[in-house]
C-alpha positions, 0 to 999 in steps of 0.5 A, spaced: 783 049 421 785 054 426 778 056 427 776 049 429 782 048 434 780 054 437 774 052 439 775 045 441 781 048 446 775 053 448 770 047 449 776 044 454 778 050 458 770 051 459 769 043 462 775 044 465 773 050 469 766 047 470 770 040 473 774 045 477 768 049 480 764 043 481 770 040 486 770 046 489 763 045 491 763 039 493 769 040 498 765 046 500 759 042 501 764 036 505 767 042 509 759 044 511 757 037 512 763 036 517 763 043 521 755 041 522 756 034 524 762 037 529 757 042 532 752 036 532 757 033 536 759 038 541 751 040 542 749 033 544 756 032 548 754 038 552 746 036 552 749 029 556 753 033 560 747 038 562 742 032 563 748 028 567 749 034 572 740 035 572 740 027 573 746 028 578 742 033 582 736 030 582 738 024 585 742 028 590 734 032 592 731 026 593 736 024 598 741 031 602 735 034 606 735 036 613 731 040 618 734 047 620 731 053 625 732 059 621 735 064 625 731 070 625 734 076 622 739 081 626 737 088 628 742 093 627 741 098 632 735 097 637 736 103 641 729 108 639 731 114 635 729 121 638 722 123 637 723 130 637 730 133 635 734 138 639 735 146 635 741 150 636 741 157 636 741 159 629 747 165 630 749 168 624 756 169 625 761 168 620 764 161 621 771 164 618 771 170 622 779 172 624 781 168 618 782 173 613 787 168 608 781 163 607 780 163 600 772 161 596 772 153 596 773 149 589 766 147 587 765 141 582 760 143 577 758 137 574 758 137 566 751 136 563 752 130 559 748 126 555 746 120 560 746 113 557 740 110 560 738 103 560 734 101 553 730 094 553 734 089 549 730 087 542 729 080 541 734 076 541 731 069 539 726 067 535 719 069 538 716 061 540 712 058 546 708 062 550 709 070 551 710 073 558 709 081 559 711 084 565 712 091 568 719 091 571 719 098 575 716 102 569 719 098 563 715 094 559 718 087 557 717 081 553 719 074 554 718 068 551 717 061 554 716 053 554 710 051 556 713 046 560 716 051 565 709 052 568 708 046 573 704 046 578 705 042 584 699 039 587 702 034 592 704 035 599 711 039 599 717 034 601 724 033 598 721 028 592 716 033 590 722 039 589 726 033 587 721 031 581 720 039 579 727 040 578 727 034 573 722 036 570 724 043 568 731 041 566 727 037 561 724 043 558 727 048 553 729 053 558 736 056 555 732 061 550 728 064 556 735 064 560 738 067 553 733 073 553 733 074 561 742 075 560 740 080 554 735 084 559 740 084 565 746 087 560 741 092 556 738 094 562 745 095 566 742 090 572 745 089 579 744 082 582 739 084 586 735 087 580 736 081 576 733 076 582 727 081 582 726 080 574 727 073 575 722 072 581 717 077 577 718 073 570 716 067 575 710 070 578 708 071 572 709 064 568 706 061 575 700 066 575 703 068 582 702 062 585 708 063 591 711 056 591 711 055 584 714 062 583 720 060 588 721 054 585 722 057 578 726 062 581 731 057 584 732 054 578 732 060 573 738 063 579 741 057 579 741 056 571 744 063 570 750 061 575 748 064 581 748 060 588 740 059 590 737 054 595 730 053 597 727 050 603 720 047 605 715 046 611 708 043 610 706 049 607 711 054 603 717 054 599 722 059 601 727 062 596 734 062 599 740 067 597 747 068 599 749 075 599 756 078 600 754 084 604 750 083 610 742 083 610 739 085 616 731 083 619 732 078 614 732 071 616 737 066 614 741 059 616 748 058 616 752 053 612 759 052 611 760 059 614 756 062 609 749 065 610 743 064 605 737 069 607 730 067 606 728 073 602 723 077 599 722 082 593 715 085 595 718 089 602 715 084 606 720 079 610 719 072 611 719 068 618 719 061 615 721 058 623 723 050 622 724 048 615 728 043 611 733 044 606 739 041 603 746 042 604 750 043 597 750 046 591 749 045 583 755 044 580 760 049 578 755 054 581 760 059 584 756 067 584 754 070 591 749 076 590 753 082 590 747 087 593 752 094 591 747 099 588 749 101 580 747 108 577 742 106 574 739 100 576 731 100 577 731 106 573 724 107 569 725 114 566 718 116 569 720 122 573 718 125 578 719 133 581 719 136 589 720 143 591 724 144 597 726 150 600 731 152 606 734 159 609 742 160 610 745 167 614 739 171 613 737 168 605 731 164 602 734 158 598 729 154 592 731 147 590 728 142 585 729 136 586 728 131 580 727 122 582 726 116 578 719 113 580 722 106 577 728 107 582 724 109 588 720 102 587 726 098 586 729 100 592 723 099 596 724 091 593 731 092 597 732 088 603 736 092 609 743 092 609 749 095 613 750 102 613 757 102 609 752 100 603 748 106 604 754 111 604 758 108 598 752 107 593 751 110 586 746 115 585 742 116 578 745 122 574 738 125 572 737 126 580 744 127 582 746 132 576 740 137 577 741 138 585 749 138 584 748 144 579 743 148 583 747 147 590 754 148 586 751 155 583 749 157 590 756 155 594 760 159 589 765 164 593 763 161 599 769 159 603 770 151 605 767 151 611 761 156 609 760 151 604 759 145 609 754 149 613 750 151 607 749 144 605 748 142 612 742 147 613 739 145 607 739 138 609 736 139 616 731 144 614 729 143 607 727 136 609 722 134 614 724 129 621 720 124 623 722 116 625 722 110 620 717 107 626 712 112 624 713 113 618 714 106 615 712 102 621 719 099 621 726 101 621 728 102 614 734 106 611 734 110 605 738 111 599 740 118 597 734 118 592 729 116 597 730 121 602 729 126 596 723 123 594 719 120 601 716 126 606 720 124 612 727 122 613 731 120 620 738 121 622 742 115 618 737 118 612 740 124 612 747 123 614 747 119 608 745 124 603 749 129 607 755 125 605 754 124 598 753 132 597 759 134 601 764 129 597 761 130 590 760 137 591 767 139 595 771 133 594 772 133 601 773 125 605 766 124 610 765 118 614 759 116 618 759 117 626 754 112 630 752 113 637 746 109 641 739 111 636 743 116 632 747 117 626 751 123 624 757 125 619 764 128 620 768 132 615 776 132 614 777 139 612 783 141 608 784 147 614 783 147 621 776 148 624 774 148 631 769 144 635 768 137 635 771 131 632 773 124 632 780 121 629 780 116 624 786 113 621 791 119 624 786 125 621 781 129 624 774 130 622 770 135 625 762 133 627 757 135 622 750 133 623 745 133 618 739 132 624 741 137 629 737 143 626 741 150 625 747 146 628 754 148 624 760 144 623 763 142 630 757 142 634 754 135 637 748 134 640 748 136 648 745 128 650 750 125 646 757 128 647 757 123 654 759 117 648 764 116 644 762 115 636 764 109 632 766 111 625 762 108 618 766 109 612 763 109 606 764 102 603 764 101 596 765 094 596 759 093 602 763 089 607 
């Protein structure tokens, strides 16, 4: 009997356990269904909200257009650059003569650290739709997109055509593509201009290089990415218009509510739209202007190039090997022209910067502060050949430091920008740009008194250092420029 009772009790326990498990499973399934239903409700609410915004914006686009005259882009300095550069006497005098207490300058030797290079992001969504392969400044990227994003505009360009285009694209599955774009932006460490260039290149691929459709799709994707972007049109063309936190030069623009919208181009060939139609309004909750500041790795490709430079200083010959990244050079070529503070404050790609800094730092060991600055001056003055932008590029074209190290020629502002970066990064001295009519040089704030021409800025004395005036030492101004008062240019990290 005891055995029978035990067996019956065991059966009851098993049945109770199964019943509890079944109830728990039922509760879990019910909770999962509730969560799924809640998620579906949230997704439907978001979709309804998104659809509502797009319907309202589509209706807005059908009505709110007006004719405007695009203003021709401003020119920074119309004074012609000198075709030939004066040469100062190469007097082999010690700049520190009479100063026996002068100590060697502390030279910053950069550490050889592994650079965290941008890596192409892996697929973040299930591969579906059509495939687009693009070469983005030397990096192979793959995207998948809804074929409904490929829309050909066959009728005459007008507000109804553009409104219908937006309406059509808003009904496509574009969220997956936005997710892929944002993943690449983060993985490749793209700044705003590089991200815009990526969108435009992808839009060209999707639209088989058709310019109007590429501009319209870029407008759509940039807006959906949270950036202010607009379009303008005339009888034959559509123009992409972007606002920038920094002023652009020689790029046509129009102004709404005090904000400039620039008719940008990503091929380095400025547009000249003239009279166009555009709208005065923004897509809901879009607030970002484009920040043109250059980051250290944007556009890099891991496709290196090398250039050999040589120069002499105080009777000794020096040899320098310069590395550059081909992707970065192509990236900079796509950049619109900006104000000089942006170039003076730009970041330099470490695989280019570090080897150059280490070579120069090794040569400067034991030099005084003034001697080291003169050494860097002589490097920029004589290792690089001078030529005006008009002759090399056919137009004024300010160069970032990496471009100056790449191109066969450079002019005054290019040399000033490169020299300022070298002095700041290697000697930790404050440097400003100084601008004369048709010429740009620099001035350095020394820790010790230095004789020669100088400018005053914020209560400090900055000694002239001209990287274009061949053989000139610190304190020497080009003879023809001594009659002018120099304008100080700061290395503005914000680019304002």
